[in-house]
C-alpha positions, 0 to 999 in steps of 0.5 A: 500500500502506498501513501495515496492508497492509505489516504483513500483507505483512511477516507473510507474508514473515517467518513472524511474527504480524501483531502482531509484524510491526506492532511490528517496523515501528513499531520501525523507524519510531521508530528512523529518526525518532530517528536523523534527529532527532539529525542522523544518516542511516540507510543500508540498503545496496541499499535506500536512505538517509534523511537530513535536508536543510536548506532555506534561508530564501527569499522567496515570495508570498501567493497571495491578496494577492500580498504578498511573504513570508519562508518560514522555513528548515526541515529536511526528511527525504529519501530516496535510493533505492539501486541494488538498489531502482532496479533492482527498480523498473525491471526 
């Protein structure tokens, strides 16, 4: 499912116009991005939680030359599914 298909599904399930559903989805995405950027996590009970994970600096190899390189530390967004979502997918 892509973004436009998700907007259509939201509109059908909530009796909203596609434009309103699109604005709502954009608002949710921007709010989650802002919270993660600020270092906060976002927990949606039953669905799951979004959080920022830290990846330490590490050594790697350049696949073309075989030379050792240092891969910089990074912050990565992560998602952990909640029990209700896991149950819905598995059952």
